[in-house]
PAZAPA-4460 file (N, C-alpha, C; in steps of 0.05 Angstrom, whole numbers, plus 32768, in hexadecimal, padded with zeros to 4 digits):
% residues 262
    n_x    n_y    n_z   ca_x   ca_y   ca_z    c_x    c_y    c_z   seq   type   mol
   7CAA   88F6   773C   7CBE   88D8   7738   7CD3   88D7   772A     1      M     A
   7CCF   88E5   7713   7CED   88E7   76F9   7D06   88ED   7708     2      K     A
   7D06   8904   7714   7D15   890D   772B   7D23   88FA   773D     3      R     A
   7D0F   88E8   7749   7D1D   88CE   7760   7D30   88B8   7748     4      Y     A
   7D1D   88B0   772E   7D27   889A   7727   7D4B   88A1   7717     5      L     A
   7D45   88C4   771A   7D5F   88D0   7704   7D75   88CF   771D     6      H     A
   7D6F   88D1   773E   7D81   88D3   774F   7D88   88B2   7757     7      I     A
   7D6D   88A8   7753   7D7A   8886   7759   7D8F   887C   7748     8      Y     A
   7D8E   8884   7728   7D9D   887D   7718   7DB7   8881   7720     9      S     A
   7DBD   8895   771D   7DD4   88A7   7726   7DE3   889A   7739    10      C     A
   7DD0   8892   774D   7DDF   888A   7764   7DE9   8861   7760    11      F     A
   7DDB   885F   7756   7DDB   8844   7741   7DFA   883D   7732    12      I     A
   7DF9   884F   771E   7E13   8855   770D   7E2A   8858   7724    13      K     A
   7E2A   886C   7735   7E3F   886C   7745   7E48   885A   774D    14      Q     A
   7E37   884D   775C   7E3F   8832   7773   7E47   881F   7757    15      Y     A
   7E3B   881B   7744   7E46   8806   7731   7E66   880C   7736    16      L     A
   7E70   8823   772C   7E89   8825   7726   7E92   8821   773C    17      K     A
   7E90   8823   775F   7E9A   881B   776C   7E9D   87FD   776F    18      G     A
   7E8D   87F7   7758   7E8A   87D3   7760   7E98   87C7   774E    19      L     A
   7EA4   87D5   7731   7EB9   87CB   7727   7ECF   87D0   7736    20      I     A
   7ED1   87E2   773F   7EEE   87E4   7748   7EF4   87CA   775E    21      T     A
   7EE4   87C6   7765   7EE3   87B8   777F   7ED5   8798   7785    22      Y     A
   7EDC   8791   7764   7ED0   877A   7763   7ED8   875D   7771    23      R     A
   7EE8   8760   7778   7EF0   8741   7786   7EDF   873F   77A3    24      T     A
   7EDC   8763   77B0   7EC6   8767   77C5   7EAE   8750   77BD    25      D     A
   7EA2   875B   77A3   7E8A   874E   77A1   7E86   8735   779B    26      F     A
   7E9C   872B   7787   7E97   870E   778C   7E96   86FE   77A0    27      L     A
   7EA9   8709   77BA   7EAF   86FA   77D0   7E95   86F7   77E2    28      V     A
   7E86   870F   77DE   7E72   8716   77EC   7E55   8706   77E5    29      G     A
   7E53   8704   77C2   7E3F   86FC   77C1   7E45   86E1   77C0    30      M     A
   7E5F   86D0   77C1   7E64   86B8   77C4   7E58   86AD   77DB    31      L     A
   7E62   86C3   77F9   7E54   86BC   780D   7E37   86B8   7812    32      A     A
   7E36   86C6   7809   7E08   86C2   780A   7DFC   86B1   77FD    33      F     A
   7E14   86AF   77E2   7E0A   8693   77CD   7E0B   8674   77E5    34      L     A
   7E28   867B   77F7   7E2B   8662   7807   7E22   865E   7817    35      L     A
   7E0F   8678   7826   7DFD   867B   7842   7DEB   866F   783E    36      D     A
   7DD4   8675   7827   7DB9   8666   781B   7DC5   8648   7815    37      Q     A
   7DD5   8645   780B   7DD9   862E   7800   7DD0   8613   781D    38      S     A
   7DE0   8622   782F   7DDC   8612   7849   7DC3   8606   7849    39      L     A
   7DAD   8617   7843   7D8C   8617   784D   7D8A   85FC   783D    40      G     A
   7D93   85F7   7821   7D8D   85EB   7810   7D92   85D0   7816    41      L     A
   7DAD   85D2   7825   7DB8   85B2   7830   7DAA   85A3   783D    42      F     A
   7D9E   85BE   784F   7D91   85B3   7864   7D77   859F   785A    43      F     A
   7D6B   85B5   784C   7D59   85A3   7842   7D5A   858B   782C    44      L     A
   7D6C   8587   7822   7D76   8570   7813   7D75   855B   7827    45      Y     A
   7D80   8560   783E   7D85   8549   785A   7D61   8545   7860    46      V     A
   7D5B   8554   7862   7D3D   854E   7869   7D2E   8534   7851    47      V     A
   7D30   853C   7840   7D26   852F   782E   7D37   8514   7822    48      F     A
   7D4D   8512   7836   7D5C   84F6   782C   7D4C   84E8   7840    49      D     A
   7D3C   84EE   7859   7D2D   84DC   786A   7D11   84DF   785F    50      N     A
   7D02   84EC   7853   7CE9   84EB   7846   7CED   84F2   782B    51      I     A
   7CCB   84DF   781D   7CCB   84EA   780D   7CB6   8506   7800    52      D     A
   7CA4   8506   7810   7C9C   851F   7816   7C96   8537   782E    53      A     A
   7C91   854D   7828   7C8D   8565   783F   7C71   856C   7838    54      L     A
   7C5D   8566   7842   7C41   856E   784B   7C3A   8567   782E    55      A     A
   7C3F   8554   7819   7C31   8554   780B   7C49   8563   77EE    56      G     A
   7C54   8569   77F4   7C6B   8571   77DD   7C84   8561   77D8    57      F     A
   7C8B   855D   77C7   7C9B   8555   77BE   7CB8   8565   77C0    58      S     A
   7CD0   8552   77C5   7CED   855E   77C3   7CF4   857E   77B4    59      Q     A
   7CE9   8570   77A0   7CED   858A   7787   7CE1   85A2   778A    60      Y     A
   7CC2   859B   7794   7CB3   85B5   7795   7CB5   85C4   77B6    61      E     A
   7CCA   85BF   77C2   7CC7   85C7   77DD   7CE6   85D0   77E1    62      V     A
   7CF6   85C8   77C7   7D05   85DD   77BF   7CFF   85F8   77AD    63      F     A
   7CF2   85F0   7797   7CE4   8604   7793   7CE2   8618   779D    64      L     A
   7CCE   8615   77B6   7CC9   8623   77C5   7CDF   8632   77D4    65      M     A
   7CF8   8629   77DA   7D05   863A   77E5   7D18   8645   77D3    66      Y     A
   7D18   863F   77B3   7D27   864D   77AB   7D1A   8667   779D    67      G     A
   7CFC   865C   779E   7CEC   867B   7798   7CEE   8690   77A5    68      I     A
   7CED   8686   77C3   7CF2   8698   77DD   7D04   86A6   77D7    69      G     A
   7D20   869D   77D2   7D3A   86B0   77CC   7D3A   86C6   77C4    70      Q     A
   7D28   86BB   77B1   7D2A   86DA   7794   7D1E   86F4   779E    71      I     A
   7D0B   86F7   77AB   7D08   8712   77B6   7D0E   8717   77C2    72      P     A
   7D17   8706   77D9   7D29   870E   77F2   7D46   8718   77E9    73      K     A
   7D50   870F   77D7   7D6D   871E   77C8   7D6A   8737   77B9    74      G     A
   7D50   8740   77AD   7D4A   874F   77A4   7D45   876A   77BC    75      I     A
   7D3C   8762   77CC   7D34   8772   77DC   7D4D   8777   77ED    76      D     A
   7D5F   8763   77FE   7D7D   875F   7803   7D8E   877F   77ED    77      H     A
   7D82   8779   77D1   7D98   877F   77C0   7D98   87A6   77BE    78      L     A
   7D77   87A6   77C1   7D71   87C8   77BE   7D6F   87D3   77DE    79      I     A
   7D59   87C9   77F0   7D54   87DB   780F   7D68   87CB   7826    80      F     A
   7D7C   87C1   7822   7D8A   87B6   783D   7D93   87D1   7840    81      D     A
   7D95   87E8   783F   7D9E   87F8   7853   7D86   8800   7871    82      N     A
   7D6A   87F0   7867   7D57   87F0   787E   7D68   87E5   7898    83      I     A
   7D73   87D2   7896   7D7E   87C7   78AF   7D99   87D9   78BB    84      W     A
   7D9C   87F2   78B9   7DAD   8803   78C9   7D95   8819   78D0    85      I     A
   7D81   881F   78CC   7D6A   8827   78DC   7D73   882F   78F6    86      I     A
   7D71   8819   7902   7D67   8818   791B   7D8C   8829   7928    87      P     A
   7D9D   881D   7921   7DB8   882A   792F   7DBA   8849   7921    88      R     A
   7DBA   884D   790A   7DB2   8866   7907   7DA1   887D   791D    89      N     A
   7D8B   8870   7920   7D72   887E   7930   7D84   8881   7953    90      I     A
   7D91   886D   795B   7D96   886D   7977   7DAC   887E   7976    91      R     A
   7DCB   8880   7961   7DDB   888F   795B   7DD3   88AD   7954    92      E     A
   7DB3   88B0   794D   7DB2   88CF   7944   7DB9   88D1   7926    93      G     A
   7DB7   88C3   7919   7DC6   88C2   78FE   7DBA   88CA   78E7    94      N     A
   7D99   88CE   78EE   7D82   88D2   78DE   7D86   88F3   78D0    95      M     A
   7D90   88FB   78DD   7D8D   891A   78DB   7D95   8918   78C2    96      D     A
   7DA6   8910   78B4   7DB0   8917   789F   7D9C   890F   788A    97      R     A
   7D88   8902   7883   7D72   88F8   7874   7D63   8908   7871    98      Y     A
   7D5D   8919   788B   7D44   8931   788D   7D49   8943   787F    99      L     A
   7D64   8952   7882   7D6F   896B   7878   7D6F   896B   7857   100      L     A
   7D6F   894D   7849   7D75   8955   7828   7D5D   8953   781E   101      R     A
   7D58   895C   780C   7D3A   896E   77FE   7D35   8957   77ED   102      P     A
   7D33   8942   77F6   7D1E   8924   77E1   7D14   8915   7802   103      I     A
   7D04   8905   77F8   7CF8   88FA   7811   7D0E   88EA   781C   104      N     A
   7D0A   88E9   783D   7D21   88D9   784A   7D27   88BF   7840   105      P     A
   7D09   88B1   7845   7D10   8894   783A   7D17   8888   7821   106      L     A
   7D1C   889A   7812   7D1E   8891   77F7   7D3F   889C   77FA   107      F     A
   7D4A   88AE   7804   7D61   88B4   7809   7D6A   88A7   7815   108      S     A
   7D63   8892   782E   7D6C   8883   7838   7D6D   8869   782E   109      Y     A
   7D5C   8861   781F   7D5F   8838   7811   7D74   8841   77FC   110      L     A
   7D73   8860   77EE   7D85   8858   77D3   7DA5   885E   77E4   111      I     A
   7DAE   8862   77FA   7DD0   8867   7804   7DDB   8848   77FF   112      E     A
   7DCF   8839   7802   7DDA   881C   77FE   7DCA   8809   77E9   113      R     A
   7DE1   87FB   77E5   7DD9   87E5   77C4   7DEF   87D0   77D0   114      F     A
   7DE0   87B9   77D1   7DE9   8799   77D8   7DF9   878A   77C4   115      Q     A
   7E0A   8784   77B7   7E0A   8779   779E   7E0D   8756   77A3   116      P     A
   7E14   8757   77C8   7E1A   873A   77CE   7E04   872C   77CE   117      D     A
   7DE9   873C   77C5   7DCD   872E   77BE   7DC7   8724   77A6   118      A     A
   7DDB   8724   779B   7DD6   8713   777D   7DDE   86F5   778B   119      F     A
   7DEF   86F0   7798   7DF0   86D7   77A8   7DD6   86C5   77A1   120      G     A
   7DC1   86D7   77B8   7DA8   86C8   77BF   7D95   86C8   77A7   121      E     A
   7D96   86D8   778C   7D8C   86DE   777E   7D91   86CA   7768   122      I     A
   7DAB   86C2   7762   7DB7   86AF   7752   7DAB   8693   7761   123      I     A
   7DB0   868C   7774   7DA8   8672   7781   7D88   866D   777E   124      L     A
   7D7F   868A   7784   7D5D   8678   7785   7D51   8670   775E   125      G     A
   7D5C   8689   774E   7D5A   867E   7739   7D5E   8661   7730   126      I     A
   7D7D   8665   7735   7D8F   8646   7733   7D79   862A   7739   127      A     A
   7D6E   862C   7751   7D5E   8617   7761   7D3F   861A   7751   128      I     A
   7D3D   8631   774B   7D22   8631   773E   7D23   861F   7722   129      S     A
   7D38   8623   7713   7D3C   8617   76F5   7D3D   85FB   76FE   130      C     A
   7D4A   85F4   771B   7D57   85D6   7714   7D41   85C4   771B   131      Y     A
   7D27   85D4   7733   7D0F   85BE   7739   7CFD   85C0   7718   132      C     A
   7D00   85DD   770C   7CEE   85D5   76F6   7CF9   85B9   76E2   133      F     A
   7D14   85BD   76DE   7D1C   85B3   76C4   7D20   8592   76D6   134      I     A
   7D29   858E   76E5   7D2F   8570   76F4   7D13   8569   76FF   135      F     A
   7D07   8577   7712   7CEB   8577   771C   7CD5   856B   770B   136      G     A
   7CD7   856C   76F9   7CBD   8572   76E5   7CA9   8580   76E2   137      G     A
   7CAE   8597   76F2   7C9F   85B1   76FD   7C99   85BF   76DA   138      I     A
   7C83   85BB   76D8   7C79   85CA   76B7   7C78   85EC   76C0   139      A     A
   7C88   8600   76AF   7C85   8614   76B3   7C84   861A   7697   140      I     A
   7C6D   8638   7691   7C65   8642   7675   7C6A   8659   7679   141      T     A
   7C68   866A   7660   7C6D   8684   7660   7C60   869A   7675   142      L     A
   7C44   8691   7679   7C2B   869D   768D   7C3B   869A   76A5   143      S     A
   7C41   8684   76A8   7C4D   867B   76C7   7C5C   868A   76D2   144      K     A
   7C74   868F   76B7   7C8D   86A0   76C4   7C82   86BB   76C0   145      T     A
   7C76   86C5   76B8   7C6E   86E0   76B4   7C5E   86E2   76CF   146      I     A
   7C51   86D3   76D5   7C3E   86D3   76EE   7C55   86D7   770C   147      G     A
   7C67   86C0   7705   7C75   86BE   771E   7C87   86D9   7723   148      L     A
   7C92   86E1   770C   7C9E   86FF   770B   7C96   8718   771C   149      I     A
   7C79   8717   771B   7C6A   8724   771E   7C63   8721   773C   150      V     A
   7C60   870D   7746   7C63   86FC   7762   7C74   8705   7771   151      L     A
   7C96   8702   7763   7CA4   870A   777C   7CAC   8725   7770   152      I     A
   7CA8   8737   775C   7CAB   874D   7760   7C96   8760   7779   153      L     A
   7C82   874F   777F   7C6F   875A   7797   7C7C   874E   77B1   154      I     A
   7C83   8737   77AC   7C8C   872E   77C1   7CAA   8743   77CD   155      S     A
   7CB6   874B   77C0   7CD0   8757   77CA   7CC6   8773   77DF   156      V     A
   7CAA   8774   77DB   7CA1   8791   77ED   7C9A   8787   7809   157      F     A
   7C94   8764   7806   7C8D   875A   7822   7CA8   8760   7830   158      I     A
   7CBC   8757   782E   7CD9   8752   7832   7CE0   876F   7841   159      F     A
   7CD5   878A   7830   7CDA   87A1   7839   7CD2   87AD   784D   160      T     A
   7CB8   87A6   7847   7CA6   87B7   7863   7CA2   87A5   787C   161      A     A
   7CAE   878C   787C   7CB5   8781   7895   7CD0   878E   78AA   162      V     A
   7CE0   8791   7892   7CF9   879D   789A   7CFA   87BA   78A4   163      K     A
   7CE4   87C9   788D   7CDD   87E7   7898   7CCE   87F0   78B2   164      L     A
   7CB7   87D6   78B2   7CAA   87DD   78D3   7CB7   87D2   78E2   165      I     A
   7CC6   87C0   78EB   7CD8   87B6   7907   7CEC   87D1   78FF   166      T     A
   7CF0   87D3   78F1   7D0F   87F0   78EB   7D05   8801   78FC   167      A     A
   7CEA   880A   78F6   7CDE   8822   78FB   7CD5   8824   791E   168      S     A
   7CD0   880C   7928   7CC7   8807   7943   7CDF   880F   7955   169      V     A
   7CF5   881D   7949   7D18   8820   7955   7D0A   8844   7957   170      S     A
   7CFF   884F   794E   7CFD   8870   7956   7CE7   8871   796E   171      F     A
   7CE2   885C   7983   7CC9   8853   7999   7CE1   8848   79A7   172      W     A
   7CEC   8839   799E   7D05   8820   79AF   7D19   8826   79AD   173      L     A
   7D23   8833   799A   7D4A   883F   799F   7D4A   8830   798E   174      K     A
   7D41   8816   7991   7D57   87FE   7980   7D4B   87E6   7988   175      D     A
   7D41   87DA   7963   7D33   87C5   7960   7D46   87B6   794C   176      S     A
   7D54   87B8   7954   7D67   879F   793C   7D5B   8782   7943   177      A     A
   7D60   8779   795A   7D55   875A   795D   7D3A   875E   795B   178      Q     A
   7D26   876D   7959   7D0E   8769   7949   7D0F   8763   7932   179      L     A
   7D14   8772   792C   7D28   8770   7901   7D31   8753   78FF   180      M     A
   7D3C   874E   790B   7D4B   8730   7907   7D39   8722   7908   181      Q     A
   7D2D   8722   7926   7D1A   8700   791D   7D06   8704   7910   182      I     A
   7CF6   8713   790B   7CE6   871C   78F9   7CEB   8710   78D8   183      S     A
   7D07   8726   78D7   7D03   8716   78BB   7D19   86F6   78BC   184      Y     A
   7D19   86F1   78CE   7D28   86D1   78C0   7D0E   86C2   78C5   185      E     A
   7CF6   86D2   78CC   7CDA   86B8   78CE   7CDE   86B1   78AA   186      L     A
   7CEA   86BE   7898   7CEA   86B4   7884   7CF4   8699   7877   187      N     A
   7D04   868E   788A   7D0D   8678   7889   7CF8   8666   7887   188      D     A
   7CEF   8666   7893   7CCF   864F   7897   7CC3   8654   7878   189      Y     A
   7CC7   8661   7868   7CB4   8663   784D   7CC2   864F   7840   190      T     A
   7CD6   863F   784A   7CE6   8629   7832   7CD9   8612   783E   191      R     A
   7CC2   8617   784C   7CB3   85F7   7853   7C96   85FF   7848   192      Y     A
   7C8A   85E5   7846   7C65   85FA   783E   7C59   85FD   7859   193      P     A
   7C4D   860E   7859   7C48   861C   7871   7C2D   8608   787E   194      I     A
   7C21   85F7   7874   7C0E   85DE   787A   7C1A   85D7   7891   195      S     A
   7C36   85CC   7895   7C3C   85B9   78AA   7C39   85D0   78C2   196      I     A
   7C3C   85E4   78BD   7C34   85F6   78DC   7C16   85F8   78EB   197      F     A
   7C1D   85FF   7900   7BF9   8605   790A   7BF3   8615   78FF   198      P     A
   7BD5   8618   7908   7BC3   8631   78F4   7BCE   8651   7902   199      K     A
   7BD2   865A   791C   7BD7   8676   7928   7BF4   8676   7911   200      P     A
   7C0A   8665   7910   7C22   866F   78F9   7C1F   8672   78E4   201      I     A
   7C11   8662   78D7   7C03   8660   78BC   7BF2   8680   78B8   202      R     A
   7BE3   8687   78CF   7BD8   86A1   78C8   7BEB   86B6   78CF   203      F     A
   7BFA   86B4   78DC   7C15   86C9   78DD   7C1D   86CB   78C7   204      I     A
   7C2E   86BA   78BC   7C41   86AC   78A3   7C31   86BC   788B   205      M     A
   7C13   86BC   788A   7BFF   86C8   7871   7BFA   86E0   787C   206      T     A
   7BF5   86EA   7886   7BE7   8703   7890   7BF9   871A   78A7   207      F     A
   7C0C   8714   78BC   7C17   872A   78C8   7C2E   8729   78C0   208      I     A
   7C3F   870D   78BB   7C5E   8715   78AB   7C61   8702   7898   209      I     A
   7C54   870B   7882   7C48   86FC   786C   7C5B   86EF   7856   210      P     A
   7C6F   86E5   7861   7C8A   86D8   7851   7C77   86C0   783F   211      F     A
   7C65   86B0   7847   7C5A   86A1   7842   7C57   869F   7828   212      A     A
   7C44   86B7   781C   7C3E   86C8   7808   7C5C   86C9   77F7   213      L     A
   7C6D   86C7   77FB   7C8C   86CC   77EC   7C93   86B7   77E1   214      V     A
   7C8E   8697   77E5   7C93   867E   77DE   7C83   866C   77DC   215      A     A
   7C76   866F   77EF   7C61   8655   77F2   7C4D   865C   77DD   216      Y     A
   7C40   866C   77E4   7C29   8675   77CA   7C2D   866D   77AA   217      F     A
   7C46   8683   77A9   7C47   8681   7787   7C54   8668   7784   218      P     A
   7C58   8651   7794   7C65   863B   7793   7C4B   8623   7785   219      T     A
   7C3D   862D   7798   7C1B   861D   7789   7C12   8625   7778   220      L     A
   7C15   8642   776B   7C11   864B   7751   7C1C   863D   773F   221      Y     A
   7C36   8639   773B   7C48   8629   772C   7C3E   860C   772C   222      L     A
   7C3D   8607   773E   7C33   85E9   773E   7C21   85DE   7739   223      L     A
   7C03   85F8   7736   7BF1   85F4   7728   7BE1   85EC   7742   224      G     A
   7BE0   85ED   7757   7BD0   85EF   776E   7BBC   85FF   7775   225      K     A
   7BCD   861A   7772   7BBC   8636   7770   7BB3   8646   7758   226      Q     A
   7BA4   8653   7755   7BA0   8663   7746   7BAE   867B   7745   227      S     A
   7BBB   868F   772C   7BCB   86A1   7730   7BB8   86BB   7743   228      F     A
   7BA0   86BD   7731   7B8E   86D0   7749   7B82   86CB   7765   229      S     A
   7B8C   86B0   776A   7B8B   86A2   778D   7BA0   86AE   7798   230      Y     A
   7BB7   86AE   778D   7BC7   86B3   7794   7BD1   86DC   7797   231      V     A
   7BCE   86E6   7784   7BCD   8704   777D   7BBD   8708   7798   232      I     A
   7BA4   86FF   7798   7B8C   8706   77B3   7B9C   8703   77C3   233      L     A
   7BAB   86FB   77CC   7BBB   86F6   77E9   7BD1   870D   77E7   234      F     A
   7BDF   8708   77D9   7BFC   8717   77DD   7BF3   8732   77DB   235      L     A
   7BE9   8742   77C4   7BE8   875A   77BD   7BDA   876C   77D2   236      L     A
   7BC2   876F   77DC   7BB6   8773   77F4   7BCB   8781   7811   237      P     A
   7BD0   8760   7812   7BE0   8761   782A   7BFC   876C   782C   238      V     A
   7C06   8763   7813   7C1E   8782   780A   7C1E   879C   780A   239      T     A
   7C03   87A2   7802   7C03   87BD   7802   7BFC   87C3   781B   240      I     A
   7BEB   87BA   7834   7BE7   87C4   7848   7BFE   87BE   785A   241      V     A
   7C0C   87AE   7856   7C27   87A6   7868   7C3F   87C9   7859   242      L     A
   7C3B   87C6   7842   7C4A   87E3   783D   7C49   87F4   7845   243      C     A
   7C26   8800   7845   7C17   8816   784F   7C21   8817   7869   244      L     A
   7C1B   8804   7880   7C27   880B   7898   7C41   8808   789A   245      F     A
   7C4B   87FC   7889   7C70   8806   7892   7C7C   8827   7888   246      A     A
   7C6D   8830   7875   7C67   8849   786D   7C60   8860   7889   247      L     A
   7C49   8855   788F   7C38   8868   78AA   7C48   8862   78C2   248      L     A
   7C56   8850   78C9   7C69   884D   78DC   7C81   8859   78DF   249      L     A
   7C8E   885C   78C8   7CAA   8868   78C0   7CA4   888E   78BF   250      W     A
   7C8F   888D   78B5   7C89   88AD   78B5   7C82   88B9   78D8   251      N     A
   7C79   88A6   78E7   7C6F   88AF   78FF   7C87   88AA   7910   252      R     A
   7C94   889C   790A   7CAD   8896   7916   7CBE   88AF   7913   253      G     A
   7CC2   88B3   78FE   7CD5   88D5   78F1   7CC9   88EE   7906   254      L     A
   7CAB   88E8   790A   7CA3   8901   791D   7CAF   8900   7933   255      K     A
   7CB2   88EA   793B   7CC0   88E4   7957   7CDC   88E5   7959   256      R     A
   7CEC   88E3   7949   7D0D   88E9   794B   7D13   88FB   7956   257      Y     A
   7D26   88F5   796A   7D2E   890C   797D   7D4B   8915   7973   258      E     A
   7D58   890A   7964   7D6E   890E   7958   7D87   8904   7972   259      S     A
   7DA6   890C   7971   7DB6   890A   7986   7DB3   891D   799D   260      A     A
   7DAF   8916   79B3   7DB3   8928   79C3   7DCF   8928   79CF   261      G     A
   7DD7   893F   79E2   7DF0   8942   79EC   7DFF   893A   79FF   262      S     A
***
């Protein structure tokens, strides 16, 4: 573990040096993501311009749901974004170099790319959440803040696991980029209370592709509608199972990898 942390710290230092050199690219990229995610917030504003509440949630409460959901998504985007390129590398036979390195192939793959553009998503999520706490009359205490941080850090691995599972399917299909995109975009529904959806959709969003655990349940906790133990009882086991399945599928896929032919 110490060796891997040292390798990752060296990688981050080198990447930050490049980031300082190309500051304009970083700022433009961050602002672009900030603008892109703000469009979703604008849509919610238009919706609440015509209604007073959505499934019993006020405008500020739904906005809080949106803001909280952006934070783990942004952290995943920041650290684990290289997973998106797995289907292309499998198709083109570029996985060989990761298998030849004297470190874990998945770790080697993940640290290869760092996406500072994601700070736009993280900043937006924090800003929206703070706005709702201040102007929406939503009480926030130190214990709730600590609980929220724990939930967010666990939630990051839901995004990562869903990406890794759908990307690893490429070992069998050769290209699962569309499957990755479709499954990942389901997180857009977490900006709304899942109670507005039919029961089958709620089950999928809670246990199969559990993006509801990223925003909806943590928001219930912050609003005092559910206890921390209730939320963590859902979030932690589902996340662990999802991550274990992702790792299993990745390892099985590596054994089927055939490299590039002539």
